[in-house]
N, C-alpha and C positions, 0 to 999 in steps of 0.2 A: 504493500500500500504506500509506504513512504516514497518508494522509488517511482511509482506511478504518479504520485502527487507532485514530486519534483519535476518529472517529465512534463506534466501538464503546465506547471508554472513556467518552465523553459519555453514551451510552445506558445504560451500566451505572450511572454516577453518578446519572442521572435516575431509574432504576428503584429504586436503593437509597433515594434521597430519597422517592420515592413510597411504597415499602414502609414506611419509618419514619413518614411522615406518616399513612398509613392505619392503622398499628398504634397510633400515639399517639391518633388519633381514636377508635378502638375502645376503647382502655383508658379514655379520658376518658368515653366513653359508659356504660361498665359500672362506673365507679369507686364508685358508690353501693352496689354489690352485692359489694364485695371480701370482706366478712366471710363471707357464705354460701359463696362460692367457696373461701375459705381453709379454713374449717372442714370443708367437704365434702372437700377434698383430704386434710386431716389424718385425718378419719374413714376415708376410703378406705385410707390408709396403715396406720392402726392396726388396722383390721378386715380387712385383706387375708388373713391366715391363716384367719379364719372364712369369708370368701368362697370361698377355695380348697377348704376342706372341704365347704362346701355345694355348690360346683360339681361336686365328685367324686360327691356323692350324687345330683346331678341329671344325671349322665352328660354333663357338658360343656355343658348348655343354659344359656347365659350370661344370657338374659333372666330365666328362672325363678330362677336362682341369685341374680341381683341383687335381684329382688323379695323373695325369702325373707330375704336378708341385711339389706336395708334395713328390712324389717318387724321383724326381730329387734332391730335397733338402736333402732327406735321404741319397741318394747315394753320393752326392757331398759335403755335409756339415756334417751331423750328424755322419755317420759311420767313416769318416776320423778323426773327433774330438775324437771319442771313442778310435780308434786305437792309436792316438797320446797320449791321456791321459793314456792309459795302458803302453805305452812305457816310458813315463815320470815317472810313478809310479815305474816301474821296475828299471829304472836307479837311481831314488832317493833312493830306498831301497838298491840297490847295494852299493851306496856311503855310506849309513849309516852303513851297515854291514862291509865295509872296515874300517870305523872309529872305530867301536867296536873291530874289530880283530887286530887293530894296523897297518894295511897295509897303512893307511893314518894317519900320525902323525900330529895332529892338533897343536902340540907345535913346530914343526920344523920351520915354518916361523918366530916365535918369537926368536928361538935360532939363526937363520941365521941373523936376524936383530941385535941381541946382538953381534955376531961375526963380522959382516960386518960394523956396525956403532957403534963402542964403544963410539965415541964422543956423539952420541945421548943418549946412556945409561947414561953416566956421566952427561950430561946436565939435564936429567930427575931427576937424584938423587940429583943434586944440588938444584933443585927447590922443593924438598921434595916428589918426586914421586918414590916409591919403584918399581924398574923394575921387581923384582921377583913376587911381589904382582900383578903387571900389567899383567905379563905373565900368572899367575894363573887365573886372572879374564877373560882374553881373551880366554883361553883354556876352562874354564867353560861355557863361553858364546857360543863358537862354538859348544860344546857338547850339550848344551841345545837347540841350534837352530836346530841341526841335529835330536835330539830327538823330538822336536816339529814338524818338517817336517814329520818324520816317523809316529808319532802318528796321525797327521792330515791326512796323506795318508791312514792310517789304518782305520780311521773313514770314509773316503770317500769310501774305499772298503766295509765297513760294510753297508753303505747306498746305495750301488749299486742298490739294488732292488727299493728303493725309487726314485732314480734318473731315473731309467728306466721307472717307472710308470709315473713320471712327464713328461718325454720326450714323452711317448706315448700319454698322455693327450694333450700335446702341439701340437703334429702332428695331432691328431684328431680335435682339435679346429682350427688348421691352415687350414684344408680342408674346414671347414665352413666359415672361414674368407675370403678365396679366393672366394668361391661360393656365399656367401651372404653378403660380406663385404659392398658393396655399398648400399645394402638395409638396413643394420644395421645403416649406417651413415645417410641415409635419414630419418629413423624412429627417430633417436636421434635429428636430425635437426628439425623435425616437433614437437617433444615432448618438448624439452628444451625451456623454455620461455625467450630466450635472443634475438630473432630476427634471421631469417634465415641467413642474411648476416653476422652477427657477428659469428654465430656458424660455418658456413662454413669456415670463415677466421681462426678461432681457430683450427678447424680440419685440415685445410691445413697447418697451421703453425706447429702443432704437427707432422704431417707426414713428412714435409720437414726437420725439425730439427732432428727428430729421424733417418731418412734415411741418412742425411749428417753425423751425429755423428757416426753411426755404420760403414758406408762405409769408412769414413776418419780414424777412429780409427783402423779399421781392416787393411787398407792399410799401415798405419804408423807402426802398430805392426808387420806385416809380414816383412816389410822392415828392421826395427830395429832388430827384433829377428832373421831374416835370416842372416843379415850381422854379428850381434854379435855372434850368435851360430856358424856360419861358421868360423868366426875368431878364436873362442875358439878351434874348431876342428883342424884348420890349425896349430895353435900354440901348439897343443898337450895337451891341458888342459882337465882334467877329467870332465865328466858331461856336455859336450857341448850341448846336446839336452835339458837337464834340464835347463841350464842357458839361452839357446835360448828361450825356452817357458816362462821362468820367465821374460825375457826382453820384450816379446810380451805382457804379462799381465801388467807389470809396465809401458809400453808405454801409457797406459790409462792416466797416470798422466802427465799433461803438464809440460814443463820446465825440470824437473828432470828425470822422467821416467826411461828408461833403463840405464841411467848413474849410478843408484844405484847398478847395477851389474858390468858393465865393469870398472867403476871408482875405486872402492876398489880392484878389481882383478888386475888392472894395477899397483896400488900402492904397493900391496903385492908382485907382481912379481919383481918390481924394488927394494923394500926393502930387498928381499931375494937374490938379486944378478942376477936375470934374466933381465938385463937391456934392452936387445934387444926386448924380448917378451913384457915386460912391456911398453916400449916406443911405439912399434907397436900398442899395444892394446889401449893405451891412445890417441895416435895420430889419429888412425882410429875412435875411439869412438868420439873424439872431433870434427873432421873434417867431416867424412862421416856420422856417425850415428846422431850426433848433427845437422849437416846441413840438413839431411833428415827431422828431426823433425821441424826445423825452417822454411823450405820451404813448406813441405807437409801439416802441421797442419793448417797454415793460409789459404792455397789454398783449402784444402778439407773440413775443418771444419768451420773455421772462415768466409770464404767468403759465403758459402752456407747457414749457419745458420744466418748470418748477426749479429753475436754477437762479441763484443770486446774480445780480448785475455784474459784480466784480469777477465772478467765475466765468460768466459769458465772455467778458472782455478778454481775460487771460486765455481762455480756451480758443477764442476766435483768432487772436493774434498768433498764438502758438500754432494753430492749425494752418493759417495762411503762410507762416514762415516755413513749415515743414512740407506741406502738401500743395502749396499754391492756391489757386482759386477754389479747388474742392475743399480746402481746409476750413472754409467758413461754415461748412456743415460737419466735417469730420471732427473738428475741435469740440463744439458743444456736445456732439454725440458721445465722444470719448469721455468728456467730463461727466455727462449724465450716467453713463455706464459705470464709471469709476465710483460715483456716489452710491449707485444702486447696489453694486457688488459689495461695497463695504457695509452698506446697511444690511444686506443679507448675511454677510460674514458676522456682523455683530449679533444678529438674531440667532445664528447657529452656535457661536462660540463665546459670545459675551457673557459676563457674569454680573449682569445688572439685576435690578429688582424684578421679581417673578411676574408681578402684575404688569410692569412695563413691557416685559418680554411678551406676555400674552396679548397685550394690546398691539404691539408691533407685529406679531404674527397674524393677528386678525386683519391689520391693514395690508399686510403682504398678501393674504388670501383674497381680500377684496380686489386688490390690483390685478391679481392673477385671474380672477373670475372675469375681468373685463376683456382678457385676451380671447 
């Protein structure tokens, strides 16, 4: 008997090692396609309510429901994003060409500051700052920034085929995530040896945080970018579409976000003598755009994810630094799973008050029941 038992243990260890090795090999094989897989999963989570409605209209025919839902996403999301990206690229290249041709003089704001605020120039020189040198540095920085933007857009244009292929892969996977998503989750729950209750709780937590983060960030970005870009256009500032889209992207960052665009723009306008335009831009940015962030972010992201604001900030910045654009979702999801796992760990192994443990276990059961 002991010999048979030791043989069984050796076989189990060997099988576990084989499973880990094969899984690692498969993940290494598909690592170049992690972004289409990731965004496909996120879109399947976000548009799951739409898929269920379509499925009811199709009388439960999953294939037809998946095709209709994916087609709706292509027409309502993917194609408009491609059109917007092309318009932004065209406007960015137009601005860069105007800078190179001299139609836009990047040294003009500095000269206007020198003429309008001579006291500032004298003050800078008294503390040892050469204004001419400062003007040269600012001009070179602006030129390099425009060159960086143009080069980056050129690289994006070169990688259009790659982006198109990854988008098609994402849409192909999205079809199966809609059709077979629940089955995939059930297989993972049966396979992962953590206990069905814990696994469903973690899957549910991942889905609700990802959904809340995407929906909240999208709404905040559209509001801030729409108001900011519209204000740039009303004030007659060049590149309104470009700056509006940039504000949408920067709205991912909590606290600062779109202020990185409208703040410097307003200051430059005031410094160059456009006091009314600069004042309107700064006032609207501080009150309307800033208020939208302060009200919408806690309501749409913080409340649904049940994460404190400071943790959302740290997780978002860390996610963006490590994973790029996808990090604005990955960061909060990892933070939420971190808290959930430690809460489960405390319920399993903590030595707290018995009544508190029972209450915590009841809450855990209630959350699991929602899955």
